[in-house]
Wavefront OBJ file of the C-alpha trace (Angstrom):
o trace
v 259.269 48.387 89.087
v 256.261 45.775 87.676
v 256.178 44.602 91.214
v 256.083 48.205 93.004
v 252.696 49.258 90.439
v 251.188 45.728 91.084
v 251.741 46.405 95.209
v 250.301 49.947 94.410
v 246.960 48.187 92.827
v 246.593 45.657 95.306
v 246.662 47.949 98.084
v 244.584 50.760 96.231
v 242.350 47.960 95.849
v 241.948 46.650 99.255
v 241.306 50.241 100.406
v 238.538 50.983 97.689
v 237.026 47.860 98.879
v 237.225 48.286 102.242
v 235.744 51.564 102.099
v 232.888 50.043 100.364
v 232.527 47.651 103.064
v 232.492 49.990 106.032
v 230.111 52.014 103.828
v 227.524 48.999 104.038
v 227.999 48.459 107.139
v 227.531 52.197 108.791
v 223.947 52.412 106.712
v 221.838 54.122 109.339
v 217.981 53.258 108.508
v 215.616 55.517 108.863
v 211.782 54.501 109.070
v 210.947 54.797 105.294
v 214.015 53.017 104.383
v 213.046 50.206 106.776
v 209.288 49.923 105.068
v 210.178 50.573 101.859
v 212.714 46.983 102.412
v 210.036 45.424 103.790
v 207.521 45.992 100.950
v 210.308 45.066 98.762
v 210.377 41.782 100.436
v 207.452 40.793 102.351
v 205.632 37.121 101.237
v 201.972 38.778 101.464
v 203.107 42.001 99.516
v 204.486 39.952 96.939
v 201.133 37.445 96.741
v 199.007 40.572 96.557
v 200.833 41.723 93.541
v 201.076 38.210 91.810
v 197.274 38.374 92.258
v 196.715 41.933 90.527
v 198.823 40.127 88.024
v 196.321 37.267 87.564
v 193.419 39.788 87.977
v 194.868 41.601 85.014
v 195.094 38.633 82.807
v 191.374 38.088 83.646
v 190.309 41.437 82.520
v 192.509 40.673 79.331
v 190.580 37.673 78.538
v 186.989 38.391 79.353
v 187.897 41.625 76.584
v 188.918 39.182 74.462
v 185.559 36.895 74.696
v 183.851 39.202 72.848
v 185.970 38.555 69.657
v 184.901 35.851 67.006
v 186.380 32.873 67.349
v 188.126 31.166 64.545
v 189.618 27.719 63.895
v 190.941 25.814 61.161
v 191.418 22.250 60.188
v 192.688 19.736 57.636
v 192.749 15.943 57.139
v 194.364 13.694 54.753
v 192.894 10.090 54.294
v 193.982 7.251 52.702
v 191.566 4.291 51.898
v 192.262 0.636 50.177
v 189.377 -1.218 48.672
v 189.050 -4.314 46.424
v 187.239 -3.975 43.350
v 184.049 -6.263 42.560
v 183.227 -7.620 39.240
v 179.450 -7.871 38.882
v 180.085 -10.168 35.953
v 181.965 -13.111 37.430
v 181.204 -12.312 41.012
v 184.451 -11.962 42.276
v 186.600 -9.007 43.948
v 189.589 -7.871 41.898
v 193.025 -6.709 43.716
v 192.980 -4.273 45.927
v 192.790 -0.417 44.963
v 193.679 2.742 46.703
v 192.783 6.032 47.257
v 193.530 9.534 49.042
v 191.394 12.112 49.693
v 192.165 15.619 51.551
v 189.441 18.160 53.264
v 190.141 21.394 54.973
v 187.822 24.108 56.641
v 187.883 27.251 58.552
v 184.894 28.398 60.986
v 184.272 31.289 62.870
v 181.912 31.688 65.457
v 180.437 34.712 67.641
v 177.760 35.777 70.078
v 175.334 37.889 69.613
v 173.195 37.955 72.418
v 173.611 35.859 75.650
v 171.629 38.525 78.122
v 174.656 40.601 78.136
v 176.536 37.773 80.292
v 179.903 38.894 77.922
v 179.502 42.170 79.223
v 178.751 42.142 83.094
v 181.949 39.491 83.125
v 183.967 41.992 81.329
v 182.927 44.691 84.229
v 183.403 41.928 87.256
v 186.717 41.162 85.821
v 187.147 45.029 85.917
v 186.195 45.394 89.421
v 187.977 42.469 90.528
v 191.103 43.889 89.511
v 190.590 46.926 90.931
v 189.752 45.342 94.406
v 192.627 43.870 94.019
v 195.321 46.464 93.683
v 193.270 47.715 97.186
v 193.957 44.826 98.842
v 197.678 44.728 97.557
v 197.525 48.555 99.297
v 195.750 47.330 102.389
v 198.758 45.003 102.918
v 201.397 47.336 102.197
v 199.459 49.603 105.043
v 199.825 46.978 107.181
v 203.355 45.980 106.820
v 203.981 49.983 107.567
v 202.215 50.490 110.633
v 204.096 46.910 111.801
v 207.569 48.503 110.760
v 206.551 51.848 112.592
v 205.590 50.167 115.834
v 209.276 47.964 115.838
v 211.153 51.023 114.664
v 209.585 53.194 117.288
v 210.595 49.915 120.132
v 214.012 50.349 119.002
v 214.511 54.200 119.902
v 212.505 53.615 122.594
v 215.502 50.820 123.683
v 218.230 53.598 122.954
v 217.007 55.713 125.241
v 216.561 53.636 127.901
v 220.255 52.680 127.575
v 221.208 56.047 127.423
v 219.222 56.881 130.713
v 220.775 53.826 132.417
v 224.205 54.785 131.423
v 223.530 58.263 132.578
v 222.634 56.825 135.862
v 225.873 54.734 136.384
v 227.972 57.312 135.741
v 226.167 59.674 138.430
v 226.307 56.642 141.036
v 229.820 55.823 140.063
v 230.541 59.560 141.155
v 228.251 59.407 144.226
v 229.929 56.021 144.760
v 233.759 57.625 144.588
v 232.168 59.984 147.369
v 230.803 57.881 149.876
v 234.424 56.328 149.498
v 236.041 59.083 150.301
v 233.632 60.055 152.980
v 233.613 56.741 154.548
v 237.657 56.868 154.607
v 237.200 59.841 156.415
v 234.255 58.377 159.010
v 231.608 60.290 157.692
v 229.532 57.742 156.845
v 229.169 53.992 158.009
v 230.124 51.129 156.178
v 226.615 50.287 155.577
v 226.059 53.536 153.671
v 228.970 52.559 151.475
v 227.547 49.673 150.610
v 224.053 51.002 149.599
v 225.613 53.283 147.117
v 227.760 50.138 146.096
v 224.865 47.798 145.652
v 223.139 50.732 143.939
v 225.691 50.743 141.546
v 225.734 47.159 140.851
v 221.684 46.936 140.369
v 221.751 49.864 137.978
v 224.400 48.041 136.039
v 222.149 45.013 135.964
v 219.502 47.488 134.599
v 222.084 48.481 131.523
v 222.343 44.952 130.945
v 218.980 44.286 130.707
v 218.189 47.686 128.567
v 220.920 46.623 125.968
v 219.475 42.913 125.649
v 215.949 44.035 124.986
v 217.361 46.626 122.741
v 219.050 43.733 120.610
v 215.865 42.174 121.002
v 213.801 44.628 119.384
v 216.414 45.090 116.355
v 215.985 41.358 115.872
v 212.358 42.116 115.551
v 212.866 45.178 113.329
v 215.040 43.226 111.017
v 212.977 40.110 110.867
v 210.114 42.372 110.025
v 211.910 43.626 107.002
v 212.697 40.298 106.017
v 216.627 41.454 106.694
v 218.903 38.890 107.468
v 220.175 39.708 111.248
v 222.746 42.158 110.928
v 225.093 42.831 114.321
v 225.818 46.168 112.594
v 222.283 47.315 112.041
v 221.492 50.718 113.463
v 218.630 53.333 112.875
v 218.689 56.959 112.808
v 217.084 58.990 115.537
v 214.570 61.639 114.194
v 214.122 64.539 116.348
v 210.318 63.647 117.715
v 209.850 66.922 119.577
v 207.695 68.497 116.708
v 205.926 65.746 117.646
v 205.326 65.996 120.832
v 204.520 69.766 120.799
v 200.919 69.080 118.872
v 197.875 70.663 120.802
v 195.156 69.034 118.778
v 191.986 67.587 120.057
v 191.452 64.345 117.730
v 187.981 64.019 116.405
v 186.881 60.840 115.847
v 183.900 61.246 113.827
v 185.943 63.850 111.626
v 189.022 61.373 110.793
v 186.666 58.322 109.850
v 184.738 60.549 107.709
v 188.008 61.384 106.146
v 189.142 57.694 106.265
v 186.093 56.141 104.538
v 187.105 58.001 101.213
v 190.992 57.311 101.375
v 191.486 53.772 103.185
v 192.512 51.000 100.516
v 190.309 48.581 102.713
v 186.812 50.532 102.386
v 187.488 50.649 98.666
v 188.138 47.038 98.747
v 184.746 46.274 100.439
v 182.532 48.379 98.473
v 184.189 46.780 95.131
v 183.184 43.414 96.672
v 179.972 44.179 96.623
v 179.569 45.554 93.274
v 181.485 42.674 92.037
v 178.841 40.589 94.017
v 175.390 42.555 92.366
v 176.883 41.737 88.781
v 177.467 38.317 89.474
v 173.227 37.908 90.491
v 173.583 39.486 86.806
v 175.319 37.195 85.144
v 173.612 34.221 86.540
v 170.114 35.931 85.865
v 171.482 36.009 82.110
v 171.267 32.110 82.124
v 167.491 32.312 82.070
v 167.249 34.542 78.720
v 168.001 32.649 75.025
v 171.211 32.857 73.772
v 171.929 33.747 69.814
v 175.273 32.565 67.928
v 176.384 33.371 64.633
v 178.391 30.878 62.459
v 180.341 31.112 59.314
v 182.416 28.640 57.706
v 184.742 27.429 54.605
v 185.271 24.211 53.625
v 187.364 22.567 50.422
v 188.289 19.366 49.316
v 189.832 16.701 47.299
v 189.492 12.876 46.168
v 191.192 10.715 44.354
v 188.392 8.683 43.069
v 187.156 12.198 41.650
v 188.127 11.516 37.725
v 188.504 14.053 35.310
v 190.291 16.877 37.732
v 193.541 18.124 39.180
v 194.090 18.338 43.072
v 193.836 22.375 42.573
v 191.091 22.243 40.138
v 188.967 19.831 42.726
v 189.734 22.219 45.874
v 188.257 25.339 43.319
v 185.240 23.791 42.078
v 184.409 22.229 45.873
v 185.286 25.427 47.971
v 181.695 25.703 50.136
v 180.842 28.872 51.690
v 178.602 28.500 54.423
v 176.919 30.694 57.501
v 174.036 30.346 60.232
v 172.510 31.410 62.979
v 172.009 29.211 66.355
v 169.226 30.113 68.876
v 169.654 28.339 71.959
v 166.139 28.620 74.410
v 166.324 27.216 78.017
v 163.340 25.525 78.881
v 164.054 23.329 81.629
v 167.553 23.170 83.539
v 166.612 21.015 86.909
v 166.636 24.331 88.842
v 170.446 25.397 88.114
v 169.629 28.508 87.290
v 167.717 29.480 89.927
v 169.757 27.937 92.191
v 172.742 29.609 90.686
v 170.836 33.169 91.049
v 170.196 32.539 94.956
v 173.684 31.818 95.634
v 174.585 35.005 94.141
v 172.211 36.801 96.059
v 173.451 35.352 99.201
v 177.015 36.217 98.080
v 175.479 40.136 97.867
v 174.032 40.123 101.498
v 177.312 38.592 102.385
v 179.182 41.177 100.800
v 177.041 44.170 102.183
v 177.794 42.784 105.622
v 181.771 42.424 104.952
v 181.505 45.972 103.772
v 179.352 47.088 107.302
v 181.510 44.898 108.931
v 185.107 46.942 107.480
v 183.691 50.432 107.788
v 182.223 49.508 111.848
v 186.035 47.882 112.489
v 187.947 51.128 111.138
v 185.398 53.473 113.186
v 186.457 51.281 115.996
v 189.714 51.563 115.410
v 189.798 55.349 115.248
v 188.141 55.169 117.944
v 190.212 53.979 119.624
v 193.354 55.358 118.661
v 191.598 58.421 119.660
v 191.373 57.425 122.703
v 195.022 56.287 123.342
v 195.798 59.940 122.189
v 194.104 61.385 124.475
v 195.464 58.909 127.445
v 198.735 59.295 125.853
v 198.948 63.208 126.190
v 197.631 62.961 129.778
v 200.352 60.627 130.607
v 203.043 62.674 128.924
v 201.698 65.548 130.800
v 201.527 63.842 134.396
v 205.261 62.299 133.019
v 206.496 65.690 132.309
v 205.420 67.060 135.943
v 206.570 64.173 138.244
v 209.899 63.937 136.448
v 210.116 67.916 137.313
v 208.961 67.604 140.592
v 211.077 64.417 141.360
v 214.622 66.101 139.317
v 213.917 69.068 142.016
v 213.769 66.907 145.202
v 216.705 64.752 143.844
v 218.885 67.988 143.247
v 217.989 69.046 146.858
v 218.432 65.770 148.445
v 221.937 65.291 146.612
v 222.781 68.401 147.993
v 222.372 67.515 151.567
v 223.756 64.024 150.414
v 227.138 65.430 149.576
v 227.512 67.497 152.392
v 226.567 64.650 154.815
v 222.865 65.794 156.058
v 221.503 62.748 154.455
v 222.306 59.254 155.118
v 222.147 56.955 151.909
v 219.021 54.973 152.481
v 217.077 58.191 152.354
v 219.019 59.426 149.266
v 219.101 56.206 147.206
v 214.921 56.451 147.644
v 214.557 59.807 146.224
v 217.297 58.595 143.545
v 214.955 55.496 142.899
v 211.984 58.121 142.355
v 213.718 60.021 139.671
v 214.951 57.026 137.667
v 211.341 55.796 137.916
v 209.823 59.341 136.895
v 212.239 59.227 133.683
v 211.679 55.821 132.790
v 207.440 57.008 133.069
v 208.283 59.728 131.087
v 210.208 58.193 128.228
v 207.447 55.143 127.613
v 204.846 58.159 127.500
v 206.993 60.235 125.167
v 206.594 56.873 122.763
v 203.630 55.929 123.231
v 202.326 59.481 122.576
v 204.318 59.537 119.106
v 203.237 56.814 118.134
v 199.476 57.442 118.896
v 200.148 60.591 116.816
v 201.704 58.641 113.560
v 198.832 56.252 113.799
v 196.166 59.072 113.629
v 198.125 60.366 110.725
v 197.746 56.754 109.367
v 193.917 56.981 109.149
v 194.221 60.738 107.872
v 196.418 59.516 105.188
v 199.400 60.614 105.973
v 202.731 59.144 104.938
v 204.962 57.279 107.835
v 207.773 59.258 108.261
v 209.483 60.653 110.875
l 1 2 3 4 5 6 7 8 9 10 11 12 13 14 15 16 17 18 19 20 21 22 23 24 25 26 27 28 29 30 31 32 33 34 35 36 37 38 39 40 41 42 43 44 45 46 47 48 49 50 51 52 53 54 55 56 57 58 59 60 61 62 63 64 65 66 67 68 69 70 71 72 73 74 75 76 77 78 79 80 81 82 83 84 85 86 87 88 89 90 91 92 93 94 95 96 97 98 99 100 101 102 103 104 105 106 107 108 109 110 111 112 113 114 115 116 117 118 119 120 121 122 123 124 125 126 127 128 129 130 131 132 133 134 135 136 137 138 139 140 141 142 143 144 145 146 147 148 149 150 151 152 153 154 155 156 157 158 159 160 161 162 163 164 165 166 167 168 169 170 171 172 173 174 175 176 177 178 179 180 181 182 183 184 185 186 187 188 189 190 191 192 193 194 195 196 197 198 199 200 201 202 203 204 205 206 207 208 209 210 211 212 213 214 215 216 217 218 219 220 221 222 223 224 225 226 227 228 229 230 231 232 233 234 235 236 237 238 239 240 241 242 243 244 245 246 247 248 249 250 251 252 253 254 255 256 257 258 259 260 261 262 263 264 265 266 267 268 269 270 271 272 273 274 275 276 277 278 279 280 281 282 283 284 285 286 287 288 289 290 291 292 293 294 295 296 297 298 299 300 301 302 303 304 305 306 307 308 309 310 311 312 313 314 315 316 317 318 319 320 321 322 323 324 325 326 327 328 329 330 331 332 333 334 335 336 337 338 339 340 341 342 343 344 345 346 347 348 349 350 351 352 353 354 355 356 357 358 359 360 361 362 363 364 365 366 367 368 369 370 371 372 373 374 375 376 377 378 379 380 381 382 383 384 385 386 387 388 389 390 391 392 393 394 395 396 397 398 399 400 401 402 403 404 405 406 407 408 409 410 411 412 413 414 415 416 417 418 419 420 421 422 423 424 425 426 427 428 429 430 431 432 433 434 435 436 437 438 439 440 441 442 443 444 445
């Protein structure tokens, strides 16, 4: 009985584990799944996040620098000496003594030309700038994943089309064989169809290989170990293809200026550079520091009082101000100010360059949309006319009114038009998604 129960238990566990394994292997990845997975493992994203952690620590430290410092010290000393007897002119035996000293000290900066205040502001700016840089890296990862994902979808469609062509040509080859046996066509015509079938099988092998390569590319961008069972979902893209908008580069650019993280990052870098000038100029000004302390001690050479009494009697509080006035610093402050001013100019140029790059990217994206729309419209028209011509040619071929050479020419034209339309379709989808990306629309399909 126990053996039977054990057998059922083991069988149940195996079925359960097999089910989990099958579920893991049959996972179909959506675009957002791929992007989220990549963001969780991308090295550049992780490094940007670590930089943000560092900037947070620097910001906390900048705030803490306003607080007074506090330190304590304690020392214990042992001394040995020989007493000198002036009456005999001789040194006596060695004697020992001990002493203890204790102190507590504190310092606080009262004025240093607002250097501390500006450093706190700079640390806060660096923290925000780092977050925008991290967002820029994440966006770059997302757009790369989108491109690779669409390449996989394009390869899927190419494989489907290639298989459809093989099915069609296989039927035509069977028909050609029957007509050859009846003497209705020549052997050359039959071999033409047979050769076309072999060519289409070769095309299928090429498209399947390209599909595998595109999958590997996507998985590598995701930092996912290559898995032969990797599959992506095939969303309905027709809604994207039905858009009739006329993208305006200036409108999209004005919107992007307010939302794209690289622009915010460049603006904050310029603000930080301006603050660095103020921090450098603060060294021209005097600095005022206040210090306070408390000390006490004990010595065995002091007679008439014990340890605790001496510590109490020798308590010495102190407080003072220290003013440091720069007079001549070998042009170091002037050099630092000049270097900081140059950094401001560089930051301004970087901001202009970032904005110009964004404008050019958006202008190119709008041009790509117009080009893709034209190519897609032309592809639809070419596909329709090629399909109509092929249908007529196919009917003629079936009834023996057309030889295989003319038939294959028309079929090649149809295959070419299908390929161009497929390319135009995915090119248009990608172009629309790039525009959405600059508008701040999430990358989903």
